PDB file of N, CA, C and O in Angstrom:
ATOM      1  N   MET A   1     -32.221 -42.961  41.164  1.00  0.00           N
ATOM      2  CA  MET A   1     -33.214 -42.348  40.116  1.00  0.00           C
ATOM      3  C   MET A   1     -34.699 -42.245  40.139  1.00  0.00           C
ATOM      4  O   MET A   1     -35.247 -43.271  40.541  1.00  0.00           O
ATOM      5  N   ASP A   2     -35.429 -41.336  39.832  1.00  0.00           N
ATOM      6  CA  ASP A   2     -36.824 -41.174  40.158  1.00  0.00           C
ATOM      7  C   ASP A   2     -37.200 -41.285  38.669  1.00  0.00           C
ATOM      8  O   ASP A   2     -37.109 -40.513  37.715  1.00  0.00           O
ATOM      9  N   PRO A   3     -38.050 -43.612  38.979  1.00  0.00           N
ATOM     10  CA  PRO A   3     -38.421 -43.465  37.995  1.00  0.00           C
ATOM     11  C   PRO A   3     -40.358 -42.364  36.618  1.00  0.00           C
ATOM     12  O   PRO A   3     -41.096 -42.369  35.633  1.00  0.00           O
ATOM     13  N   ARG A   4     -39.889 -41.724  37.929  1.00  0.00           N
ATOM     14  CA  ARG A   4     -41.433 -40.631  37.021  1.00  0.00           C
ATOM     15  C   ARG A   4     -41.243 -39.708  37.123  1.00  0.00           C
ATOM     16  O   ARG A   4     -42.007 -38.868  37.598  1.00  0.00           O
ATOM     17  N   ARG A   5     -39.711 -39.466  36.545  1.00  0.00           N
ATOM     18  CA  ARG A   5     -38.957 -37.863  36.240  1.00  0.00           C
ATOM     19  C   ARG A   5     -39.608 -38.349  34.428  1.00  0.00           C
ATOM     20  O   ARG A   5     -40.269 -39.376  34.271  1.00  0.00           O
ATOM     21  N   SER A   6     -39.302 -37.524  33.398  1.00  0.00           N
ATOM     22  CA  SER A   6     -39.803 -37.380  32.343  1.00  0.00           C
ATOM     23  C   SER A   6     -38.042 -38.025  31.714  1.00  0.00           C
ATOM     24  O   SER A   6     -37.158 -37.257  31.335  1.00  0.00           O
ATOM     25  N   VAL A   7     -37.915 -39.439  31.748  1.00  0.00           N
ATOM     26  CA  VAL A   7     -36.753 -39.443  31.199  1.00  0.00           C
ATOM     27  C   VAL A   7     -36.753 -41.294  30.828  1.00  0.00           C
ATOM     28  O   VAL A   7     -37.168 -42.287  31.426  1.00  0.00           O
ATOM     29  N   LEU A   8     -36.015 -41.033  29.463  1.00  0.00           N
ATOM     30  CA  LEU A   8     -36.429 -42.842  29.293  1.00  0.00           C
ATOM     31  C   LEU A   8     -34.900 -43.231  29.977  1.00  0.00           C
ATOM     32  O   LEU A   8     -33.805 -42.680  30.088  1.00  0.00           O
ATOM     33  N   TYR A   9     -35.602 -44.679  30.405  1.00  0.00           N
ATOM     34  CA  TYR A   9     -34.290 -46.009  31.138  1.00  0.00           C
ATOM     35  C   TYR A   9     -34.263 -46.840  30.237  1.00  0.00           C
ATOM     36  O   TYR A   9     -35.367 -47.210  29.839  1.00  0.00           O
ATOM     37  N   LEU A  10     -32.984 -47.466  29.555  1.00  0.00           N
ATOM     38  CA  LEU A  10     -32.580 -48.441  29.018  1.00  0.00           C
ATOM     39  C   LEU A  10     -31.836 -49.036  29.174  1.00  0.00           C
ATOM     40  O   LEU A  10     -30.694 -48.672  29.457  1.00  0.00           O
ATOM     41  N   PHE A  11     -32.397 -50.693  28.986  1.00  0.00           N
ATOM     42  CA  PHE A  11     -32.203 -52.002  29.579  1.00  0.00           C
ATOM     43  C   PHE A  11     -31.681 -52.825  28.399  1.00  0.00           C
ATOM     44  O   PHE A  11     -31.999 -52.756  27.211  1.00  0.00           O
ATOM     45  N   CYS A  12     -30.743 -53.672  29.060  1.00  0.00           N
ATOM     46  CA  CYS A  12     -29.937 -54.571  27.929  1.00  0.00           C
ATOM     47  C   CYS A  12     -29.797 -55.595  27.999  1.00  0.00           C
ATOM     48  O   CYS A  12     -28.607 -55.371  28.224  1.00  0.00           O
ATOM     49  N   GLY A  13     -29.866 -56.939  28.042  1.00  0.00           N
ATOM     50  CA  GLY A  13     -29.503 -58.145  28.056  1.00  0.00           C
ATOM     51  C   GLY A  13     -28.273 -58.324  28.184  1.00  0.00           C
ATOM     52  O   GLY A  13     -27.512 -57.357  28.210  1.00  0.00           O
ATOM     53  N   LYS A  14     -27.798 -59.678  28.296  1.00  0.00           N
ATOM     54  CA  LYS A  14     -26.244 -60.555  28.494  1.00  0.00           C
ATOM     55  C   LYS A  14     -26.207 -60.572  26.814  1.00  0.00           C
ATOM     56  O   LYS A  14     -25.190 -60.287  26.181  1.00  0.00           O
ATOM     57  N   ARG A  15     -27.304 -60.899  26.285  1.00  0.00           N
ATOM     58  CA  ARG A  15     -26.256 -61.072  24.419  1.00  0.00           C
ATOM     59  C   ARG A  15     -26.699 -59.499  23.872  1.00  0.00           C
ATOM     60  O   ARG A  15     -26.820 -59.251  22.673  1.00  0.00           O
ATOM     61  N   CYS A  16     -26.862 -58.751  24.670  1.00  0.00           N
ATOM     62  CA  CYS A  16     -27.021 -57.413  23.803  1.00  0.00           C
ATOM     63  C   CYS A  16     -27.867 -57.297  22.758  1.00  0.00           C
ATOM     64  O   CYS A  16     -28.178 -56.149  22.441  1.00  0.00           O
ATOM     65  N   ASP A  17     -28.354 -58.275  22.093  1.00  0.00           N
ATOM     66  CA  ASP A  17     -29.457 -58.336  20.623  1.00  0.00           C
ATOM     67  C   ASP A  17     -30.417 -57.442  21.042  1.00  0.00           C
ATOM     68  O   ASP A  17     -30.694 -56.641  20.149  1.00  0.00           O
ATOM     69  N   ARG A  18     -31.264 -57.213  22.461  1.00  0.00           N
ATOM     70  CA  ARG A  18     -31.948 -57.049  23.038  1.00  0.00           C
ATOM     71  C   ARG A  18     -32.287 -55.689  24.294  1.00  0.00           C
ATOM     72  O   ARG A  18     -31.832 -55.633  25.437  1.00  0.00           O
ATOM     73  N   VAL A  19     -33.420 -54.485  23.464  1.00  0.00           N
ATOM     74  CA  VAL A  19     -33.283 -53.686  24.730  1.00  0.00           C
ATOM     75  C   VAL A  19     -34.702 -53.758  24.921  1.00  0.00           C
ATOM     76  O   VAL A  19     -35.620 -54.088  24.171  1.00  0.00           O
ATOM     77  N   LYS A  20     -34.632 -53.175  26.704  1.00  0.00           N
ATOM     78  CA  LYS A  20     -35.936 -52.553  26.930  1.00  0.00           C
ATOM     79  C   LYS A  20     -35.962 -50.964  27.498  1.00  0.00           C
ATOM     80  O   LYS A  20     -35.196 -50.333  28.226  1.00  0.00           O
ATOM     81  N   ALA A  21     -36.745 -50.755  27.068  1.00  0.00           N
ATOM     82  CA  ALA A  21     -37.209 -48.919  27.437  1.00  0.00           C
ATOM     83  C   ALA A  21     -37.883 -48.573  28.033  1.00  0.00           C
ATOM     84  O   ALA A  21     -38.939 -48.879  27.480  1.00  0.00           O
ATOM     85  N   LEU A  22     -38.146 -47.980  29.069  1.00  0.00           N
ATOM     86  CA  LEU A  22     -39.009 -48.011  30.561  1.00  0.00           C
ATOM     87  C   LEU A  22     -39.132 -45.974  30.301  1.00  0.00           C
ATOM     88  O   LEU A  22     -38.161 -45.221  30.221  1.00  0.00           O
ATOM     89  N   LEU A  23     -40.733 -45.534  30.220  1.00  0.00           N
ATOM     90  CA  LEU A  23     -40.656 -43.869  30.036  1.00  0.00           C
ATOM     91  C   LEU A  23     -42.255 -43.760  30.770  1.00  0.00           C
ATOM     92  O   LEU A  23     -43.233 -44.327  30.283  1.00  0.00           O
ATOM     93  N   TRP A  24     -42.311 -42.764  32.258  1.00  0.00           N
ATOM     94  CA  TRP A  24     -42.927 -42.367  32.596  1.00  0.00           C
ATOM     95  C   TRP A  24     -43.687 -41.506  31.735  1.00  0.00           C
ATOM     96  O   TRP A  24     -42.993 -40.779  31.024  1.00  0.00           O
ATOM     97  N   GLU A  25     -45.187 -41.375  31.587  1.00  0.00           N
ATOM     98  CA  GLU A  25     -46.338 -40.624  31.109  1.00  0.00           C
ATOM     99  C   GLU A  25     -46.586 -40.216  32.237  1.00  0.00           C
ATOM    100  O   GLU A  25     -46.082 -40.610  33.289  1.00  0.00           O
ATOM    101  N   ASN A  26     -47.651 -39.124  32.033  1.00  0.00           N
ATOM    102  CA  ASN A  26     -49.171 -38.680  33.789  1.00  0.00           C
ATOM    103  C   ASN A  26     -49.763 -39.773  33.633  1.00  0.00           C
ATOM    104  O   ASN A  26     -50.661 -39.770  34.475  1.00  0.00           O
ATOM    105  N   ASP A  27     -49.798 -40.670  33.083  1.00  0.00           N
ATOM    106  CA  ASP A  27     -50.984 -41.655  33.188  1.00  0.00           C
ATOM    107  C   ASP A  27     -50.756 -43.090  33.638  1.00  0.00           C
ATOM    108  O   ASP A  27     -51.571 -43.944  33.988  1.00  0.00           O
ATOM    109  N   GLY A  28     -49.556 -43.125  33.546  1.00  0.00           N
ATOM    110  CA  GLY A  28     -48.619 -44.922  33.999  1.00  0.00           C
ATOM    111  C   GLY A  28     -47.389 -44.824  32.791  1.00  0.00           C
ATOM    112  O   GLY A  28     -47.381 -43.925  31.950  1.00  0.00           O
ATOM    113  N   PHE A  29     -45.884 -46.411  32.898  1.00  0.00           N
ATOM    114  CA  PHE A  29     -45.326 -46.453  32.864  1.00  0.00           C
ATOM    115  C   PHE A  29     -45.653 -46.938  31.128  1.00  0.00           C
ATOM    116  O   PHE A  29     -46.611 -47.629  30.779  1.00  0.00           O
ATOM    117  N   VAL A  30     -44.745 -46.456  30.346  1.00  0.00           N
ATOM    118  CA  VAL A  30     -44.441 -47.247  28.480  1.00  0.00           C
ATOM    119  C   VAL A  30     -43.483 -48.224  28.635  1.00  0.00           C
ATOM    120  O   VAL A  30     -42.667 -48.101  29.549  1.00  0.00           O
ATOM    121  N   LEU A  31     -43.443 -49.188  27.884  1.00  0.00           N
ATOM    122  CA  LEU A  31     -42.184 -50.054  27.891  1.00  0.00           C
ATOM    123  C   LEU A  31     -42.540 -50.769  26.448  1.00  0.00           C
ATOM    124  O   LEU A  31     -43.421 -51.428  25.896  1.00  0.00           O
ATOM    125  N   LEU A  32     -41.233 -50.176  26.219  1.00  0.00           N
ATOM    126  CA  LEU A  32     -40.878 -50.750  25.051  1.00  0.00           C
ATOM    127  C   LEU A  32     -40.122 -52.191  24.906  1.00  0.00           C
ATOM    128  O   LEU A  32     -39.965 -52.908  25.894  1.00  0.00           O
ATOM    129  N   TYR A  33     -39.692 -52.543  23.686  1.00  0.00           N
ATOM    130  CA  TYR A  33     -38.743 -53.591  23.509  1.00  0.00           C
ATOM    131  C   TYR A  33     -38.122 -54.138  22.230  1.00  0.00           C
ATOM    132  O   TYR A  33     -39.107 -54.061  21.495  1.00  0.00           O
ATOM    133  N   LYS A  34     -37.795 -54.306  21.975  1.00  0.00           N
ATOM    134  CA  LYS A  34     -36.323 -54.428  20.936  1.00  0.00           C
ATOM    135  C   LYS A  34     -35.014 -55.766  20.416  1.00  0.00           C
ATOM    136  O   LYS A  34     -33.794 -55.844  20.568  1.00  0.00           O
ATOM    137  N   ARG A  35     -35.948 -56.561  19.834  1.00  0.00           N
ATOM    138  CA  ARG A  35     -34.681 -57.078  19.362  1.00  0.00           C
ATOM    139  C   ARG A  35     -34.304 -57.245  18.242  1.00  0.00           C
ATOM    140  O   ARG A  35     -35.136 -56.975  17.375  1.00  0.00           O
ATOM    141  N   MET A  36     -32.962 -57.736  17.787  1.00  0.00           N
ATOM    142  CA  MET A  36     -32.593 -57.504  16.995  1.00  0.00           C
ATOM    143  C   MET A  36     -32.587 -58.620  15.782  1.00  0.00           C
ATOM    144  O   MET A  36     -31.675 -59.435  15.928  1.00  0.00           O
ATOM    145  N   GLU A  37     -33.238 -58.790  14.856  1.00  0.00           N
ATOM    146  CA  GLU A  37     -33.317 -59.945  13.956  1.00  0.00           C
ATOM    147  C   GLU A  37     -32.223 -60.314  13.180  1.00  0.00           C
ATOM    148  O   GLU A  37     -32.020 -61.528  13.175  1.00  0.00           O
ATOM    149  N   VAL A  38     -31.519 -59.691  12.578  1.00  0.00           N
ATOM    150  CA  VAL A  38     -30.159 -59.896  12.501  1.00  0.00           C
ATOM    151  C   VAL A  38     -29.165 -59.799  13.216  1.00  0.00           C
ATOM    152  O   VAL A  38     -29.173 -59.148  14.261  1.00  0.00           O
ATOM    153  N   LYS A  39     -27.950 -60.555  12.684  1.00  0.00           N
ATOM    154  CA  LYS A  39     -26.813 -60.729  13.800  1.00  0.00           C
ATOM    155  C   LYS A  39     -26.701 -59.421  14.127  1.00  0.00           C
ATOM    156  O   LYS A  39     -27.482 -58.827  13.383  1.00  0.00           O
ATOM    157  N   GLY A  40     -26.230 -58.759  14.736  1.00  0.00           N
ATOM    158  CA  GLY A  40     -26.300 -57.398  15.772  1.00  0.00           C
ATOM    159  C   GLY A  40     -26.546 -57.741  16.902  1.00  0.00           C
ATOM    160  O   GLY A  40     -27.312 -58.600  17.339  1.00  0.00           O
ATOM    161  N   ARG A  41     -25.596 -56.759  17.581  1.00  0.00           N
ATOM    162  CA  ARG A  41     -25.509 -56.056  18.945  1.00  0.00           C
ATOM    163  C   ARG A  41     -25.496 -54.544  19.393  1.00  0.00           C
ATOM    164  O   ARG A  41     -24.620 -53.752  19.045  1.00  0.00           O
ATOM    165  N   PHE A  42     -26.448 -54.269  20.114  1.00  0.00           N
ATOM    166  CA  PHE A  42     -26.637 -52.655  20.641  1.00  0.00           C
ATOM    167  C   PHE A  42     -24.888 -53.125  21.373  1.00  0.00           C
ATOM    168  O   PHE A  42     -24.328 -54.118  21.838  1.00  0.00           O
ATOM    169  N   ARG A  43     -24.553 -51.517  21.049  1.00  0.00           N
ATOM    170  CA  ARG A  43     -22.982 -51.858  22.126  1.00  0.00           C
ATOM    171  C   ARG A  43     -23.703 -51.168  23.174  1.00  0.00           C
ATOM    172  O   ARG A  43     -24.689 -50.474  22.930  1.00  0.00           O
ATOM    173  N   TRP A  44     -23.081 -51.400  24.712  1.00  0.00           N
ATOM    174  CA  TRP A  44     -23.669 -51.202  25.966  1.00  0.00           C
ATOM    175  C   TRP A  44     -22.230 -51.215  26.733  1.00  0.00           C
ATOM    176  O   TRP A  44     -21.196 -51.881  26.796  1.00  0.00           O
ATOM    177  N   PRO A  45     -22.882 -49.959  27.312  1.00  0.00           N
ATOM    178  CA  PRO A  45     -21.635 -49.860  29.040  1.00  0.00           C
ATOM    179  C   PRO A  45     -21.585 -51.252  29.861  1.00  0.00           C
ATOM    180  O   PRO A  45     -22.622 -51.912  29.927  1.00  0.00           O
ATOM    181  N   ARG A  46     -20.297 -51.759  30.547  1.00  0.00           N
ATOM    182  CA  ARG A  46     -19.970 -52.574  30.862  1.00  0.00           C
ATOM    183  C   ARG A  46     -20.268 -52.577  32.528  1.00  0.00           C
ATOM    184  O   ARG A  46     -20.848 -53.314  33.325  1.00  0.00           O
ATOM    185  N   SER A  47     -19.542 -51.343  32.565  1.00  0.00           N
ATOM    186  CA  SER A  47     -19.886 -51.169  34.303  1.00  0.00           C
ATOM    187  C   SER A  47     -20.992 -49.708  34.362  1.00  0.00           C
ATOM    188  O   SER A  47     -21.598 -49.009  33.550  1.00  0.00           O
ATOM    189  N   SER A  48     -20.782 -49.789  35.998  1.00  0.00           N
ATOM    190  CA  SER A  48     -21.942 -47.843  35.998  1.00  0.00           C
ATOM    191  C   SER A  48     -19.995 -46.771  35.814  1.00  0.00           C
ATOM    192  O   SER A  48     -20.157 -45.623  36.228  1.00  0.00           O
ATOM    193  N   GLN A  49     -19.218 -46.900  35.562  1.00  0.00           N
ATOM    194  CA  GLN A  49     -18.560 -45.698  35.190  1.00  0.00           C
ATOM    195  C   GLN A  49     -19.055 -45.845  33.824  1.00  0.00           C
ATOM    196  O   GLN A  49     -18.912 -44.753  33.276  1.00  0.00           O
ATOM    197  N   GLU A  50     -19.398 -46.406  33.293  1.00  0.00           N
ATOM    198  CA  GLU A  50     -19.532 -46.081  31.487  1.00  0.00           C
ATOM    199  C   GLU A  50     -21.111 -45.510  31.386  1.00  0.00           C
ATOM    200  O   GLU A  50     -21.534 -45.296  30.250  1.00  0.00           O
ATOM    201  N   VAL A  51     -21.781 -45.318  32.250  1.00  0.00           N
ATOM    202  CA  VAL A  51     -23.215 -45.040  31.895  1.00  0.00           C
ATOM    203  C   VAL A  51     -23.099 -43.506  31.854  1.00  0.00           C
ATOM    204  O   VAL A  51     -22.604 -42.751  32.691  1.00  0.00           O
ATOM    205  N   ARG A  52     -23.875 -43.139  30.272  1.00  0.00           N
ATOM    206  CA  ARG A  52     -23.684 -41.714  30.105  1.00  0.00           C
ATOM    207  C   ARG A  52     -25.529 -41.752  30.167  1.00  0.00           C
ATOM    208  O   ARG A  52     -26.325 -42.679  30.019  1.00  0.00           O
ATOM    209  N   GLN A  53     -25.701 -40.360  30.440  1.00  0.00           N
ATOM    210  CA  GLN A  53     -26.714 -39.718  29.714  1.00  0.00           C
ATOM    211  C   GLN A  53     -26.935 -39.419  28.677  1.00  0.00           C
ATOM    212  O   GLN A  53     -25.898 -39.262  28.031  1.00  0.00           O
ATOM    213  N   LEU A  54     -27.983 -39.212  28.031  1.00  0.00           N
ATOM    214  CA  LEU A  54     -27.518 -39.174  26.839  1.00  0.00           C
ATOM    215  C   LEU A  54     -28.806 -37.843  26.218  1.00  0.00           C
ATOM    216  O   LEU A  54     -29.723 -37.747  27.033  1.00  0.00           O
ATOM    217  N   THR A  55     -28.916 -37.210  25.399  1.00  0.00           N
ATOM    218  CA  THR A  55     -30.205 -35.998  25.482  1.00  0.00           C
ATOM    219  C   THR A  55     -31.000 -37.228  24.395  1.00  0.00           C
ATOM    220  O   THR A  55     -30.810 -38.409  24.105  1.00  0.00           O
ATOM    221  N   TRP A  56     -32.011 -36.097  24.017  1.00  0.00           N
ATOM    222  CA  TRP A  56     -32.887 -37.012  23.170  1.00  0.00           C
ATOM    223  C   TRP A  56     -32.251 -36.823  21.482  1.00  0.00           C
ATOM    224  O   TRP A  56     -32.541 -37.688  20.656  1.00  0.00           O
ATOM    225  N   GLN A  57     -31.725 -36.104  21.242  1.00  0.00           N
ATOM    226  CA  GLN A  57     -30.835 -35.575  19.835  1.00  0.00           C
ATOM    227  C   GLN A  57     -29.940 -36.940  19.726  1.00  0.00           C
ATOM    228  O   GLN A  57     -30.066 -37.694  18.761  1.00  0.00           O
ATOM    229  N   GLN A  58     -28.990 -37.205  20.838  1.00  0.00           N
ATOM    230  CA  GLN A  58     -28.010 -38.199  20.568  1.00  0.00           C
ATOM    231  C   GLN A  58     -29.106 -39.129  20.174  1.00  0.00           C
ATOM    232  O   GLN A  58     -29.564 -39.057  19.033  1.00  0.00           O
ATOM    233  N   PHE A  59     -29.658 -40.180  21.212  1.00  0.00           N
ATOM    234  CA  PHE A  59     -30.946 -41.124  21.235  1.00  0.00           C
ATOM    235  C   PHE A  59     -31.337 -41.326  20.054  1.00  0.00           C
ATOM    236  O   PHE A  59     -31.410 -42.419  19.493  1.00  0.00           O
ATOM    237  N   ASP A  60     -31.717 -39.859  19.450  1.00  0.00           N
ATOM    238  CA  ASP A  60     -32.226 -40.429  17.836  1.00  0.00           C
ATOM    239  C   ASP A  60     -31.515 -40.598  17.037  1.00  0.00           C
ATOM    240  O   ASP A  60     -31.905 -40.991  15.938  1.00  0.00           O
TER     241      ASP A  60
END
């Protein structure tokens, strides 16, 4: 995939309590980092077959 497209890429750590988001804008990358403060986990795909593209509405 081309990281310089207008696409938001999401990455999750092993514990699934943290997520990083990478987005290209015209003048460079934006990197966001979120960590769950309470005991909780993000639901995350476990294999490349489970990876799905989301619309902005689904992400919201």
